[in-house]
C-alpha positions as CSV (number, residue, x, y, z in Angstrom):
1,M,13.4,41.4,168.4
2,I,16.3,40.7,166.4
3,R,14.9,41.5,163.4
4,K,13.7,44.7,164.2
5,S,17.0,45.3,165.2
6,L,18.9,44.5,162.2
7,Y,16.4,46.8,160.4
8,T,17.0,49.6,162.1
9,L,20.3,49.3,162.2
10,M,20.5,48.8,158.0
11,L,18.2,52.2,158.7
12,G,20.1,54.2,159.9
13,A,23.3,53.6,157.8
14,V,21.2,54.2,154.5
15,L,20.3,57.4,156.5
16,A,24.0,58.1,157.4
17,I,25.3,57.5,154.1
18,F,22.4,60.1,152.5
19,A,22.9,62.1,155.3
20,S,26.6,62.4,155.8
21,P,28.5,65.5,153.8
22,V,30.6,64.3,151.2
23,D,33.6,66.5,152.1
24,V,34.3,64.9,155.9
25,S,37.5,64.2,155.9
26,A,40.1,61.9,158.1
27,Q,42.1,63.3,160.8
28,A,45.1,65.0,159.2
29,M,48.3,63.0,159.9
30,E,50.7,65.6,158.5
31,S,50.5,69.4,159.0
32,V,50.6,71.6,155.7
33,E,52.6,74.2,158.0
34,P,54.9,73.9,160.7
35,F,54.3,75.7,164.1
36,K,55.7,75.9,167.4
37,V,53.7,76.1,170.5
38,G,53.4,78.3,173.4
39,T,52.0,79.9,176.7
40,F,50.6,83.5,176.3
41,A,48.8,86.2,178.4
42,I,46.1,87.1,175.9
43,N,43.8,89.5,178.2
44,D,45.8,88.8,180.8
45,V,44.7,85.1,180.7
46,P,47.2,82.4,180.1
47,T,46.2,81.0,176.7
48,V,47.9,77.8,175.3
49,G,48.6,79.2,171.5
50,L,50.5,78.0,168.0
51,V,53.2,80.4,166.8
52,M,53.1,80.9,162.8
53,L,54.4,82.2,159.9
54,D,57.6,81.9,160.9
55,D,57.0,83.2,164.2
56,Q,54.9,86.3,163.2
57,L,51.6,85.2,164.4
58,I,50.1,83.6,167.5
59,V,46.5,81.2,167.7
60,E,44.7,81.1,170.1
61,L,44.3,77.1,170.2
62,A,41.5,76.6,171.9
63,A,39.2,79.3,170.3
64,A,40.7,78.0,167.1
65,N,39.5,74.6,167.6
66,R,36.0,76.1,168.7
67,A,35.6,77.8,165.7
68,M,36.5,74.8,163.2
69,E,34.4,72.7,165.1
70,L,31.2,74.5,164.0
71,L,31.6,73.0,160.9
72,P,29.7,69.6,160.6
73,Q,32.7,68.0,159.2
74,Y,34.4,68.3,162.0
75,S,34.6,66.3,165.7
76,Q,34.0,67.9,168.9
77,I,37.7,67.3,170.5
78,S,38.5,69.8,173.7
79,M,41.9,71.3,173.8
80,P,43.5,71.4,177.3
81,E,43.7,74.4,179.3
82,D,47.7,74.5,179.7
83,M,50.8,73.5,178.2
84,L,51.4,70.2,180.4
85,G,48.3,69.1,179.4
86,L,49.1,69.4,175.8
87,I,52.3,67.8,176.4
88,E,50.8,65.2,178.0
89,Q,48.1,64.4,175.0
90,Y,50.4,65.3,172.4
91,E,51.8,61.9,171.4
92,Y,48.4,60.6,171.8
93,G,46.7,62.1,169.3
94,L,45.9,65.4,170.0
95,K,49.2,66.7,167.9
96,F,46.8,65.3,164.7
97,R,44.1,67.3,166.2
98,I,46.3,70.1,166.3
99,Y,47.3,69.5,162.4
100,E,43.7,69.9,161.8
101,V,43.7,73.2,163.0
102,V,46.5,74.1,161.2
103,N,45.9,72.7,157.8
104,W,41.8,74.5,158.2
105,L,43.5,77.8,159.1
106,V,45.6,78.1,156.2
107,D,43.5,76.5,153.9
108,Q,40.5,78.5,154.5
109,N,42.9,81.9,154.5
110,L,42.3,82.7,158.1
111,L,46.0,83.8,159.3
112,S,46.4,87.0,156.7
113,G,44.0,89.7,155.2
114,N,40.6,90.8,155.9
115,D,39.8,87.0,156.7
116,R,42.0,87.7,159.9
117,R,40.4,86.2,162.6
118,S,39.8,87.3,166.3
119,F,42.0,84.7,167.8
120,V,44.8,85.1,165.6
121,H,47.1,87.8,167.3
122,P,50.7,89.4,165.4
123,V,53.5,88.3,168.1
124,D,54.5,91.8,169.2
125,S,50.6,91.8,170.5
126,V,50.6,89.8,173.0
127,D,52.9,88.8,176.5
128,I,55.2,85.8,176.1
129,M,55.1,83.9,178.8
130,A,57.4,80.8,179.5
131,P,56.1,78.1,177.6
132,I,55.7,75.1,181.3
133,Q,54.0,76.7,184.2
134,Y,55.8,74.7,185.4
135,P,57.6,71.8,185.0
136,S,57.8,69.1,187.1
137,K,61.8,69.1,187.6
138,L,64.1,70.9,186.0
139,M,67.3,69.1,185.3
140,N,70.6,70.7,184.4
141,A,73.9,69.5,182.7
142,A,76.9,70.9,184.2
143,V,79.7,71.2,182.3
144,N,79.0,69.9,178.5
145,F,80.9,71.5,176.6
146,Y,84.4,71.3,176.0
147,T,85.2,74.6,175.3
148,H,83.3,75.1,178.5
149,A,85.6,72.5,180.7
150,C,88.8,75.1,180.6
151,E,87.5,78.9,180.7
152,G,90.4,81.1,180.7
153,C,92.8,78.9,179.9
154,N,95.9,78.9,177.1
155,D,95.8,77.5,173.9
156,D,98.2,75.2,175.8
157,E,95.8,74.4,178.3
158,F,92.9,73.9,176.9
159,Q,94.7,71.2,174.3
160,A,95.4,69.4,177.5
161,R,91.7,69.6,179.0
162,L,90.6,68.3,176.0
163,R,92.4,65.6,175.8
164,Q,91.8,64.5,179.0
165,R,88.4,65.0,178.8
166,Q,88.1,63.5,175.7
167,E,89.8,60.2,177.0
168,N,87.7,60.1,179.9
169,R,84.5,61.7,179.7
170,G,83.0,59.7,182.4
171,V,79.1,59.9,182.8
172,P,77.6,63.2,183.0
173,Y,77.0,65.6,185.3
174,L,73.4,66.7,186.3
175,F,72.3,69.4,188.6
176,L,68.2,70.0,189.7
177,K,67.3,74.0,189.7
178,P,63.3,75.6,191.0
179,T,60.5,75.9,188.8
180,R,58.2,77.9,189.8
181,G,60.0,81.3,190.8
182,A,63.3,80.4,188.9
183,I,61.6,80.1,185.3
184,I,60.8,83.1,183.5
185,G,59.2,83.7,180.5
186,D,61.0,86.2,177.5
187,G,61.4,89.9,178.7
188,D,60.8,89.0,181.9
189,D,63.7,90.6,184.3
190,I,66.6,88.7,185.8
191,I,67.0,90.0,189.2
192,M,70.5,89.9,190.5
193,P,69.9,89.3,194.1
194,F,70.9,92.0,197.1
195,G,75.0,92.0,197.0
196,R,75.2,88.9,194.6
197,D,77.4,90.7,191.9
198,R,79.3,87.7,190.3
199,I,76.0,86.6,188.1
200,E,77.1,85.1,185.0
201,W,75.2,83.6,181.8
202,E,74.6,80.1,179.8
203,V,72.6,79.5,177.1
204,E,71.2,76.1,176.4
205,M,69.1,74.1,174.7
206,A,66.3,73.0,176.5
207,I,64.7,69.2,175.9
208,V,60.8,68.6,176.7
209,F,59.7,65.4,177.8
210,G,56.2,64.3,176.3
211,R,56.2,60.6,177.3
212,T,56.7,59.0,181.1
213,G,59.9,57.0,180.9
214,K,62.5,55.1,183.3
215,Y,66.1,53.5,182.0
216,I,65.8,55.4,178.4
217,S,68.3,54.5,176.5
218,A,70.2,56.2,174.0
219,D,68.9,54.4,170.8
220,R,65.2,55.3,172.1
221,A,65.4,58.4,173.8
222,Y,63.7,60.7,171.0
223,D,61.2,58.5,171.5
224,Y,60.3,60.4,174.5
225,V,61.2,63.6,173.7
226,F,58.2,66.6,172.9
227,G,60.9,69.1,171.6
228,Y,63.0,72.2,172.3
229,M,63.2,75.3,173.8
230,V,66.1,78.1,174.0
231,A,67.2,77.9,177.9
232,M,69.7,80.2,180.2
233,D,71.1,79.0,183.3
234,I,71.8,82.0,184.9
235,S,74.5,81.5,187.7
236,D,75.6,82.9,190.8
237,R,79.5,82.5,191.1
238,G,80.0,84.3,194.6
239,G,79.9,81.1,196.5
240,R,79.3,80.5,200.2
241,P,80.5,82.4,202.9
242,P,83.3,80.8,205.5
243,G,82.4,78.6,208.5
244,G,79.3,76.4,208.9
245,Y,79.0,73.1,207.4
246,G,80.7,73.0,203.7
247,S,82.8,75.6,201.9
248,G,83.6,76.9,198.7
249,S,81.1,75.3,195.8
250,D,77.1,75.5,196.3
251,W,74.8,74.6,193.6
252,F,72.0,75.9,195.6
253,V,73.3,79.2,196.2
254,G,75.0,78.9,192.3
255,K,71.6,78.0,190.5
256,G,68.8,78.3,192.7
257,H,68.3,82.2,193.2
258,D,64.6,83.3,191.9
259,T,64.6,84.1,187.9
260,F,67.3,82.1,187.2
261,A,65.9,79.9,184.3
262,P,64.9,82.2,181.4
263,H,62.7,79.5,178.9
264,G,61.4,80.0,176.1
265,P,60.3,81.8,174.0
266,W,57.8,78.9,172.7
267,I,58.7,74.9,172.1
268,V,59.3,73.8,168.8
269,P,57.8,69.9,168.7
270,K,60.8,67.2,167.4
271,E,59.4,66.2,163.9
272,F,59.6,70.4,163.0
273,Y,63.2,70.8,164.4
274,G,65.3,67.3,163.2
275,D,68.1,66.2,165.2
276,P,69.4,68.4,167.5
277,M,73.3,67.1,167.3
278,E,73.5,68.3,163.9
279,R,71.3,71.0,163.7
280,L,72.2,72.9,167.4
281,H,73.5,76.5,166.9
282,Q,73.2,78.8,170.0
283,T,74.9,82.2,170.9
284,L,74.1,84.8,173.3
285,V,74.6,88.0,173.2
286,I,75.4,91.3,175.6
287,D,74.6,94.5,174.8
288,G,75.4,93.3,170.8
289,V,78.5,91.5,171.9
290,T,78.3,88.1,171.4
291,V,80.0,86.4,173.8
292,Q,79.1,82.4,173.0
293,E,78.5,80.7,170.0
294,A,78.0,76.6,169.6
295,R,76.8,73.3,167.7
296,G,75.8,70.3,168.7
297,G,79.7,68.9,168.1
298,D,81.0,70.7,170.8
299,M,78.9,68.3,173.5
300,I,80.9,65.9,175.4
301,H,77.9,64.1,176.1
302,N,75.2,64.0,173.8
303,I,71.5,64.5,174.2
304,P,71.1,60.9,174.0
305,E,73.7,59.8,176.4
306,L,72.2,62.5,178.6
307,I,68.8,61.1,178.5
308,E,69.9,57.7,179.5
309,Y,71.7,59.0,182.1
310,A,68.9,61.3,183.7
311,S,66.6,58.5,183.4
312,S,68.9,56.1,185.3
313,L,68.3,58.3,188.3
314,I,65.1,59.2,187.6
315,T,61.6,58.9,186.5
316,V,60.9,61.4,183.6
317,F,57.4,62.6,182.9
318,P,55.8,65.2,180.2
319,G,56.9,68.4,180.6
320,D,59.9,67.8,182.6
321,V,62.6,69.4,181.3
322,M,66.1,69.1,180.6
323,Q,69.0,71.3,179.5
324,S,72.1,70.1,177.4
325,G,74.8,72.7,178.6
326,T,77.0,75.7,177.9
327,S,79.7,76.4,175.5
328,G,82.6,78.6,176.6
329,G,82.3,82.3,176.6
330,T,81.0,82.7,180.0
331,G,82.3,85.3,182.9
332,A,84.9,83.0,183.8
333,G,86.2,83.1,180.2
334,R,86.1,87.4,181.3
335,V,85.2,87.9,177.5
336,E,85.5,91.5,177.1
337,R,82.7,93.8,177.3
338,A,81.9,97.8,176.9
339,S,81.1,97.3,180.8
340,G,84.6,95.8,181.2
341,S,83.2,93.2,183.6
342,G,83.5,89.7,183.8
343,Y,79.4,89.7,185.4
344,L,76.4,90.5,184.6
345,I,75.6,94.5,185.7
346,D,72.5,96.2,186.3
347,G,70.4,97.6,182.8
348,E,72.4,95.3,180.2
349,T,70.2,93.3,178.1
350,I,71.0,89.5,177.3
351,S,69.9,87.8,174.2
352,A,70.3,83.7,174.0
353,T,69.5,82.4,170.5
354,I,68.8,78.7,168.9
355,E,68.5,79.1,165.6
356,G,65.5,77.3,164.5
357,I,63.8,78.0,167.7
358,G,64.0,81.3,168.6
359,T,65.1,84.4,170.9
360,L,64.8,85.0,175.0
361,T,65.7,88.6,175.9
362,H,65.6,90.3,178.8
363,T,67.2,92.7,180.5
364,V,69.7,92.6,184.1
365,R,68.5,94.2,187.2
366,V,69.6,94.6,190.7
367,E,68.3,94.4,193.6
368,M,68.5,97.5,195.6
369,S,67.6,96.4,199.1
370,I,66.4,93.4,201.7
371,P,63.9,93.3,204.7
372,D,65.6,95.2,207.7
373,D,64.0,92.7,210.1
374,L,66.5,89.9,209.0
375,S,68.4,88.4,211.8
376,G,71.3,87.5,209.4
377,A,70.8,84.4,208.9
378,Q,70.6,85.0,205.2
379,L,72.8,84.6,202.1
380,P,75.5,87.7,202.7
381,P,76.6,90.0,199.9
382,V,79.8,88.3,198.3
383,R,82.0,91.6,199.0
384,S,81.3,90.7,202.7
385,Y,84.0,87.6,202.3
386,R,85.7,88.1,199.3
387,D,87.5,90.3,198.0
388,P,87.0,92.1,194.4
């Protein structure tokens, strides 16, 4: 019985040697081209895709993988159905399979010319959705740029506030925003809720977590990062009406409305971006006027410190998102625009860009009416309790 088993094993090994193709390749450890990942509506189906060739092409990841698997030298490995699945599996070997897909596409010249395959699409032919549908939590850093800590101040006031913050940074201030409903993708309208006419803009870098972690030290912070995307923190500065419990500032009112968390247009895996504290360059433009521009050096608390603080409060999971704050130039600073307004108005186009990641572009629309059967318990228009 033992001799028979040994003979069978030896015969199988010999047959395998002669039957195996000579060009069997090991799993790719590097990608020959950088890529980004996103979620796209293709034929009305949400699809995980690779963004390639300087953001010009979208490749359906699962379809490209299936086509590659038709070749005998590639093993059968299924692709996740959504972005959360991709992020969860990325550091557990999936990224090397994606590298393999990218290398095959480039080596076989399947991205251009007559050989372009049906799973490759020009970026302007697909609907760009928010990359993650949806994070379990969306954390945001408040007042984390020195230039945002004293909006509207004169030079002397700003220098005094700057010295104060540098000498006493304290710990970060984080708040949560809703995910589903608040998060929208590139091209979706930003809706100003009925009667809420003090709406501001904030461009921010969004850090996407790739691993589960609690009490993550700043020294280990980037080990838990999957990648980065562009984000906006749209804010309602109208505040609460007088009376009842609490007054003035209300973070739910200020940050929680639908469409107030644009994300995307896609995610850059961290290996293709580098150190965000050195590379970050974020800008925001409204109808052609640049109102915000900042680099990572303006941050009060750097990204590793934000991660350490956040994870000391709550466990982070793959796909969770943390936004690192915004710089000066919000509506509170009253940056001059053609509209003459310090707040957003109906019909304006707002574009947020982070160099090396991409641009989010949205049109601002005003909600014109509400149901006529409401009891009066709803959030009222700002004009009903505040002067213009």
